[in-house]
C-alpha positions as CSV (number, residue, x, y, z in Angstrom):
1,X,-21.9,-46.7,9.8
2,X,-25.0,-45.0,9.1
3,X,-25.3,-43.6,5.9
4,X,-26.6,-39.9,6.2
5,X,-29.2,-39.4,3.3
6,X,-29.6,-35.9,1.8
7,X,-33.3,-35.8,2.8
8,X,-32.7,-36.7,6.7
9,X,-30.1,-34.0,6.9
10,X,-32.3,-31.2,5.3
11,X,-35.4,-32.4,7.4
12,X,-32.9,-32.4,10.7
13,X,-31.8,-28.6,9.9
14,X,-35.2,-27.7,9.4
15,X,-36.7,-29.3,13.0
16,X,-38.0,-26.4,15.3
17,X,-36.4,-26.0,19.0
18,X,-37.7,-23.8,21.1
19,X,-35.1,-21.3,23.3
20,X,-36.7,-20.2,26.7
21,X,-34.5,-17.9,28.5
22,X,-36.1,-18.3,32.0
23,X,-35.5,-15.4,35.6
24,X,-33.5,-18.3,37.7
25,X,-35.2,-16.5,40.9
26,X,-39.1,-16.8,40.0
27,X,-39.0,-19.1,37.1
28,X,-40.7,-17.0,35.1
29,X,-40.0,-17.0,31.3
30,X,-38.5,-13.9,30.2
31,X,-38.0,-14.4,26.2
32,X,-39.0,-17.1,24.2
33,X,-37.7,-18.2,20.5
34,X,-38.8,-20.7,18.0
35,X,-35.4,-21.7,16.2
36,X,-34.2,-24.2,13.6
37,X,-30.4,-25.1,13.3
38,X,-31.3,-23.8,9.7
39,X,-32.1,-20.5,10.8
40,X,-29.4,-20.3,13.4
41,X,-26.7,-21.0,10.7
42,X,-28.2,-18.4,8.6
43,X,-28.5,-15.9,11.2
44,X,-24.6,-16.1,12.3
45,X,-23.4,-16.7,8.7
46,X,-25.4,-13.4,7.8
47,X,-23.6,-11.7,11.3
48,X,-20.0,-12.7,9.9
49,X,-20.8,-11.5,6.6
50,X,-21.8,-8.1,7.8
51,X,-19.0,-7.9,10.8
52,X,-16.0,-8.4,7.8
53,X,-18.4,-6.2,5.4
54,X,-17.8,-3.4,7.7
55,X,-14.3,-4.0,8.9
56,X,-13.3,-4.0,5.1
57,X,-15.0,-0.3,4.7
58,X,-13.8,0.6,7.3
59,X,-10.2,0.1,6.5
60,X,-10.9,1.1,2.3
61,X,-12.7,4.1,3.2
62,X,-10.5,5.9,6.3
63,X,-7.0,6.3,6.8
64,X,-6.7,3.5,8.6
65,X,-5.3,2.0,5.1
66,X,-2.2,3.8,5.5
67,X,-1.4,1.4,8.3
68,X,-1.5,-1.6,6.5
69,X,1.9,-2.6,5.1
70,X,2.6,-2.7,1.3
71,X,-0.5,-0.4,0.6
72,X,0.7,2.5,-1.4
73,X,-1.5,5.0,-3.2
74,X,-1.0,5.6,-6.7
75,X,-0.9,9.8,-6.3
76,X,1.6,9.5,-3.3
77,X,4.1,7.1,-4.9
78,X,4.1,9.8,-8.2
79,X,4.3,12.8,-6.1
80,X,7.4,10.8,-3.9
81,X,9.2,10.5,-7.8
82,X,8.5,14.2,-8.6
83,X,9.9,15.6,-5.4
84,X,12.8,12.6,-6.0
85,X,13.5,15.0,-9.7
86,X,13.1,17.5,-8.3
87,X,15.9,17.0,-5.4
88,X,18.1,15.6,-7.4
89,X,17.9,18.7,-10.0
90,X,18.3,21.2,-7.4
91,X,21.6,19.0,-6.0
92,X,22.9,19.2,-9.4
93,X,22.6,23.1,-9.8
94,X,23.7,23.6,-6.2
95,X,26.9,21.4,-7.2
96,X,27.2,23.7,-10.4
97,X,26.7,27.0,-8.3
98,X,29.5,25.6,-6.0
99,X,31.8,24.9,-8.8
100,X,31.1,28.3,-10.6
101,X,31.6,30.2,-7.0
102,X,35.0,28.3,-6.7
103,X,36.4,29.3,-10.2
104,X,35.4,33.3,-9.4
105,X,37.5,32.9,-6.2
106,X,40.4,31.7,-8.2
107,X,39.8,34.5,-10.8
108,X,40.0,37.3,-8.0
109,X,42.7,35.6,-6.3
110,X,44.6,35.4,-9.7
111,X,45.4,32.2,-10.1
112,X,44.2,30.2,-13.1
113,X,40.2,29.6,-13.2
114,X,40.6,25.7,-14.1
115,X,43.8,23.5,-14.9
116,X,44.7,23.6,-18.9
117,X,44.4,20.9,-20.7
118,X,48.3,20.3,-21.7
119,X,47.9,16.8,-23.5
120,X,49.4,17.2,-26.9
121,X,46.9,16.0,-29.8
122,X,48.5,13.4,-32.3
123,X,47.3,14.5,-35.0
124,X,48.2,12.4,-38.4
125,X,49.3,14.5,-41.1
126,X,48.2,13.8,-44.5
127,X,51.2,13.3,-46.8
128,X,49.7,14.7,-50.0
129,X,52.3,13.2,-52.7
130,X,49.8,13.8,-56.1
131,X,51.5,16.2,-57.4
């Protein structure tokens, strides 16, 4: 097996090639490029990096980022939590108002406003026999 030398690899990358674009009907040269493998590699790599950069910038700086699953803006998450707390408070307030109105109705109808607690308390007696 042939062993590749670092010098020969670099030499192959720097070899110059000519790319000619010709008109098929007249065989006239339209454009001529002088290229090397290294310049083609650098050019394609640059195009790739620029396209990736533009794609990332498009997603980060536009509303497209909200279509990415799992992406959550901290401000929006905080607003959701605050709205949830407000809704919970309003639900409790509505329940309290409903029970208050129900008790008022019972009082106006002549019934007891609320059930009385009729359980007996077992209070221990202190036998004071120090006299």
